[in-house]
C-alpha positions as CSV (number, residue, x, y, z in Angstrom):
1,M,2.5,9.1,32.6
2,F,0.2,12.1,33.1
3,K,-0.4,12.2,29.4
4,Y,-1.6,8.6,29.3
5,L,-3.9,9.2,32.4
6,I,-5.5,12.1,30.5
7,L,-6.1,9.8,27.5
8,L,-7.5,7.1,29.7
9,V,-10.0,9.5,31.3
10,I,-11.0,10.8,27.9
11,W,-11.5,7.2,26.7
12,F,-13.8,6.2,29.6
13,L,-15.7,9.5,29.4
14,G,-16.2,9.1,25.7
15,F,-16.9,5.4,25.5
16,G,-20.5,4.6,25.1
17,I,-21.5,8.2,24.7
18,S,-20.9,8.7,21.0
19,S,-21.3,6.2,18.2
20,A,-20.4,8.9,15.6
21,A,-17.3,8.0,13.5
22,P,-14.3,10.4,13.4
23,V,-13.1,11.7,10.1
24,A,-9.5,12.1,9.1
25,S,-8.2,13.5,5.8
26,F,-4.9,14.5,4.2
27,N,-4.4,17.9,2.7
28,Q,-4.7,18.7,-1.0
29,F,-1.3,17.7,-2.4
30,L,-2.3,14.1,-2.3
31,N,-4.7,14.8,-5.2
32,D,-1.8,16.1,-7.2
33,V,1.9,15.3,-7.3
34,S,5.0,16.0,-5.1
35,T,8.7,16.4,-6.1
36,D,9.7,15.4,-2.5
37,N,10.1,11.7,-2.3
38,Q,9.8,11.7,1.5
39,P,7.2,14.4,1.9
40,T,5.7,15.8,5.2
41,I,2.0,15.1,4.8
42,T,-0.4,17.1,6.8
43,G,-4.1,16.6,7.5
44,I,-6.9,17.1,9.9
45,A,-9.0,14.7,12.1
46,T,-12.5,15.7,13.4
47,D,-15.2,14.2,15.6
48,Q,-18.4,16.0,16.4
49,A,-19.1,14.2,19.7
50,S,-15.9,12.8,21.1
51,A,-12.1,13.5,21.3
52,I,-9.6,12.2,18.8
53,V,-7.3,9.7,20.6
54,S,-4.9,8.8,17.8
55,V,-4.1,9.1,14.1
56,E,-2.0,6.5,12.2
57,C,-0.8,6.5,8.6
58,R,0.9,4.1,6.2
59,V,1.9,4.1,2.5
60,D,1.7,1.4,-0.1
61,G,0.4,-1.2,2.5
62,G,3.4,-0.8,4.8
63,A,3.4,-0.8,8.6
64,W,1.1,1.7,10.4
65,S,3.0,4.5,12.3
66,S,1.7,7.3,14.4
67,A,1.1,10.8,13.1
68,T,2.2,13.8,15.1
69,P,-0.4,16.2,16.5
70,L,0.5,19.7,15.6
71,D,-0.6,21.0,19.1
72,G,1.4,18.3,20.9
73,L,-1.5,16.1,22.0
74,F,-4.5,14.3,20.6
75,N,-7.2,15.3,23.1
76,S,-9.9,17.3,21.3
77,G,-12.6,16.9,18.6
78,T,-10.5,18.7,16.0
79,E,-6.8,17.8,15.6
80,S,-4.4,18.8,12.9
81,F,-1.5,16.4,12.3
82,S,1.5,15.7,10.2
83,W,3.2,12.5,9.1
84,V,6.3,11.6,7.1
85,P,6.7,8.2,5.3
86,P,9.4,6.2,7.0
87,Q,11.2,5.6,3.7
88,A,11.8,7.5,0.5
89,L,9.2,6.8,-2.1
90,T,9.9,5.8,-5.7
91,R,9.4,8.4,-8.5
92,G,7.4,7.7,-11.6
93,V,3.9,7.3,-13.1
94,T,3.0,4.5,-10.7
95,S,0.8,5.9,-8.0
96,H,1.3,5.6,-4.3
97,E,-1.5,4.8,-1.9
98,A,-1.6,6.5,1.5
99,D,-4.0,5.3,4.2
100,V,-5.0,7.1,7.4
101,R,-6.9,5.7,10.3
102,C,-8.4,7.6,13.2
103,L,-9.5,6.5,16.6
104,D,-11.8,8.5,18.9
105,A,-12.4,8.2,22.7
106,A,-15.6,6.3,22.1
107,G,-13.6,3.5,20.3
108,N,-14.7,4.4,16.8
109,I,-12.2,3.9,14.0
110,T,-12.4,5.1,10.4
111,Y,-10.1,4.6,7.4
112,S,-9.5,6.7,4.4
113,T,-7.3,6.1,1.3
114,Y,-5.6,8.6,-1.0
115,M,-3.6,8.2,-4.2
116,F,-0.7,10.4,-5.2
117,Y,2.4,10.6,-7.3
118,I,6.1,11.3,-6.6
119,I,8.0,12.9,-9.6
120,G,11.2,14.6,-10.3
121,D,11.9,18.1,-11.6
122,R,11.3,16.8,-15.2
123,P,8.3,15.0,-16.7
124,E,7.9,11.3,-15.8
125,I,6.9,9.0,-18.7
126,G,5.2,5.6,-18.6
127,L,4.9,3.3,-21.6
128,Q,2.6,0.3,-21.9
129,S,1.1,-1.9,-24.5
130,R,-2.3,-3.6,-23.8
131,G,-1.9,-2.9,-20.0
132,T,1.7,-4.3,-19.7
133,N,4.8,-2.2,-19.2
134,I,7.2,-2.5,-22.2
135,L,10.8,-3.5,-21.6
136,N,13.8,-3.9,-23.8
137,G,13.7,-7.0,-26.0
138,D,10.0,-7.6,-25.5
139,V,7.9,-9.3,-28.2
140,I,5.1,-7.1,-29.4
141,D,2.4,-7.6,-32.0
142,K,2.0,-5.7,-35.3
143,N,-0.5,-3.3,-33.7
144,P,1.0,-2.7,-30.3
145,S,-1.2,0.3,-29.4
146,F,1.3,2.1,-27.1
147,D,-0.4,3.7,-24.1
148,I,1.7,6.7,-22.9
149,T,1.3,8.5,-19.5
150,I,3.1,11.7,-18.7
151,I,3.2,13.4,-15.3
152,S,4.6,16.9,-14.8
153,N,4.1,19.5,-12.1
154,Q,4.9,22.2,-14.8
155,P,2.1,21.9,-17.3
156,P,1.4,22.2,-20.2
157,V,3.5,19.4,-21.8
158,I,4.4,18.7,-25.4
159,A,5.5,15.3,-26.5
160,Q,6.6,13.3,-29.6
161,S,7.4,9.7,-30.4
162,V,10.4,8.5,-32.5
163,L,10.2,5.0,-34.0
164,L,13.2,3.3,-35.6
165,K,13.2,-0.1,-37.4
166,D,16.3,-2.3,-37.6
167,G,18.4,0.7,-36.6
168,A,17.2,2.8,-39.6
169,S,18.8,6.2,-39.8
170,L,15.6,7.9,-40.8
171,P,13.2,7.5,-37.9
172,T,9.5,8.0,-38.0
173,T,8.7,11.0,-35.8
174,Q,5.2,11.9,-34.7
175,S,3.8,14.7,-32.4
176,L,1.5,13.3,-29.8
177,A,-1.8,14.8,-28.9
178,L,-2.1,14.8,-25.1
179,T,-5.3,14.6,-23.1
180,V,-5.4,15.9,-19.6
181,D,-6.5,13.4,-17.0
182,S,-10.1,14.0,-15.8
183,N,-9.1,13.8,-12.2
184,N,-5.6,15.4,-12.2
185,A,-4.4,18.4,-14.1
186,Y,-0.8,17.2,-13.9
187,I,-1.4,13.9,-15.6
188,F,-1.5,13.5,-19.4
189,H,-2.5,10.5,-21.6
190,T,-2.1,9.6,-25.2
191,N,-2.0,6.6,-27.5
192,Y,0.3,5.8,-30.3
193,A,-0.9,2.9,-32.6
194,P,1.5,2.2,-35.5
195,T,1.1,-0.8,-37.8
196,L,4.4,-2.7,-37.9
197,N,6.0,-5.4,-40.0
198,D,8.5,-8.1,-39.0
199,G,11.7,-6.7,-37.5
200,K,13.2,-5.0,-34.5
201,Y,12.0,-1.7,-33.3
202,D,13.2,1.1,-31.0
203,I,10.7,3.6,-29.6
204,K,11.5,6.8,-27.9
205,I,9.1,9.2,-26.2
206,E,10.1,12.7,-25.5
207,A,8.2,15.1,-23.2
208,T,8.9,18.7,-22.5
209,D,7.3,20.8,-19.8
210,S,6.6,24.6,-19.6
211,N,10.1,25.1,-18.1
212,N,11.7,23.5,-21.2
213,Q,12.8,20.5,-19.1
214,T,12.8,17.4,-21.3
215,T,12.6,13.7,-20.4
216,T,13.2,10.9,-22.8
217,K,12.1,7.3,-22.4
218,E,13.5,4.8,-24.8
219,V,12.8,1.1,-25.2
220,I,14.9,-0.9,-27.7
221,D,14.9,-4.2,-29.6
222,L,11.2,-4.7,-29.5
223,I,10.5,-7.8,-31.7
224,V,7.7,-8.1,-34.2
225,Q,7.2,-11.5,-35.9
226,V,4.1,-11.3,-38.2
227,T,5.0,-13.8,-40.9
228,A,7.3,-16.2,-38.9
229,D,6.0,-19.4,-37.4
230,L,4.3,-19.2,-34.1
231,A,6.6,-20.1,-31.2
232,V,7.0,-19.9,-27.4
233,Q,10.2,-18.1,-26.6
234,G,12.2,-19.6,-23.8
235,T,10.8,-22.1,-21.3
236,P,7.3,-21.6,-19.8
237,L,7.3,-21.2,-16.0
238,N,4.8,-21.7,-13.3
239,Y,4.6,-20.5,-9.7
240,P,4.1,-21.7,-7.1
241,N,5.3,-25.2,-7.9
242,P,4.5,-27.3,-6.0
243,F,1.2,-25.7,-5.2
244,N,-1.8,-26.4,-3.0
245,P,-5.1,-25.8,-4.9
246,E,-6.9,-25.5,-1.6
247,T,-5.0,-22.2,-0.9
248,G,-4.7,-20.8,-4.4
249,P,-3.8,-21.5,-8.1
250,T,-0.5,-21.9,-9.9
251,N,0.3,-19.2,-12.5
252,I,1.7,-20.4,-15.8
253,S,3.6,-17.8,-17.8
254,Y,5.0,-18.0,-21.4
255,I,6.1,-15.6,-24.2
256,L,4.5,-15.9,-27.6
257,S,6.3,-14.8,-30.7
258,K,3.0,-13.3,-32.1
259,P,-0.7,-13.2,-31.2
260,A,-2.6,-16.5,-31.7
261,D,-5.4,-18.7,-30.5
262,I,-3.8,-20.8,-27.8
263,A,-5.0,-24.0,-25.9
264,L,-3.6,-24.9,-22.5
265,T,-4.1,-28.6,-21.8
266,V,-3.3,-30.4,-18.5
267,H,-2.5,-34.2,-18.4
268,D,-1.8,-36.8,-15.8
269,L,1.2,-39.0,-16.0
270,T,-0.7,-41.6,-18.0
271,G,-1.2,-39.0,-20.8
272,S,-4.9,-38.6,-20.1
273,Q,-6.2,-35.0,-20.7
274,I,-7.9,-33.7,-17.6
275,L,-8.4,-30.1,-18.6
276,K,-8.4,-27.8,-21.7
277,K,-8.6,-24.0,-21.6
278,N,-8.8,-21.9,-24.7
279,Y,-7.4,-18.3,-25.1
280,I,-8.1,-16.2,-28.1
281,T,-5.8,-14.0,-30.2
282,D,-4.9,-10.6,-28.7
283,A,-6.4,-11.5,-25.3
284,T,-4.8,-12.8,-22.1
285,G,-3.2,-16.1,-23.0
286,G,-3.0,-15.3,-26.7
287,N,-1.1,-12.0,-26.7
288,A,2.2,-11.5,-28.5
289,G,4.8,-11.3,-25.8
290,Y,4.3,-12.1,-22.1
291,N,1.2,-14.1,-21.0
292,E,0.2,-15.4,-17.6
293,V,-2.7,-17.7,-17.0
294,A,-3.9,-19.6,-13.9
295,W,-4.8,-23.3,-13.2
296,N,-6.8,-23.8,-10.0
297,G,-6.0,-27.5,-9.7
298,R,-9.4,-28.7,-11.0
299,D,-10.3,-30.9,-13.9
300,S,-12.8,-30.1,-16.7
301,G,-15.6,-31.3,-14.4
302,G,-14.7,-28.9,-11.7
303,N,-13.2,-31.6,-9.4
304,M,-10.0,-31.0,-7.5
305,V,-7.2,-33.3,-8.7
306,G,-5.2,-35.5,-6.4
307,N,-1.6,-35.1,-5.3
308,G,0.9,-35.8,-8.0
309,I,2.8,-34.5,-11.1
310,Y,0.9,-33.1,-14.0
311,I,2.0,-32.1,-17.5
312,Y,0.7,-29.0,-19.2
313,L,1.0,-28.3,-22.9
314,I,0.8,-25.0,-24.7
315,V,-0.8,-25.6,-28.1
316,G,-1.1,-23.3,-31.1
317,E,-1.6,-23.6,-34.8
318,G,-2.3,-27.3,-34.4
319,R,1.0,-28.2,-32.7
320,V,2.6,-28.3,-29.2
321,L,4.6,-25.1,-28.7
322,A,5.9,-25.9,-25.2
323,K,5.3,-28.0,-22.2
324,G,6.0,-28.0,-18.5
325,K,5.5,-29.9,-15.2
326,V,3.6,-28.9,-12.1
327,T,3.2,-30.7,-8.8
328,V,0.0,-30.7,-6.8
329,L,0.7,-31.1,-3.1
330,K,-2.1,-30.6,-0.6
């Protein structure tokens, strides 16, 4: 009780006296990487004209929780603090976002955000093509342009790629020239852009750090269909369905066997076309593999459609490749 009375006195003494905002920041590791997946994060909060009342933190948009003052009590203009994420964080090349907010006795609140990575004792490898993570069995185009990210707390790193076609016993192996990230000395980038023919491919990326610890990332059964007829693989899906266009769009997803110019048309139940959207080859909507496009529930004139069932068609190379139903319910 005495602790809270002190804080209350500080609050009333400070309120209205200072309009200066407090400043809270985490320590340096957040600009780098950590091998601890539930690290103790330390920082400092300062205020030039008032006392720090509280510091709270969260990670990846989770719930706020209180940081711990290192001297036992938030009651001065400079306070060191520590905080531990409530749950273990995932390792890998996807960054985590830590937020800190600080309250002073005058009622001022400030927020700061920091990005950091959690890795293991070996390099972490990320593999994408055109901004999308590559998974086993994905359809890719003949020029997939693989973007590779490697994170290691033991630089420098050497890396190579191994490419196999249809299980060939003689793989194509290539050393990869790595570029250090401009903002983080532990992050490396490279691009591997082979030209492929029809077939199934496996790609393997190997990265070795200065301690001779090696990580391998392998993705198999990647499908390239250059000469085959254009097709939509599987059934197109849309979510949410039903959807209310007053609160947001529905997202229509489909998988193309190869890149192509695509038209998405929406029709009412009489067959009348109310909307047509065009997507070009090698862009969103016309990529080989996974595509996701949105319909906001409006017709070609920008008018919101009425409640009911609508049919959408995915059209390419002059023919209907796939179709689906979506319900508008406001």
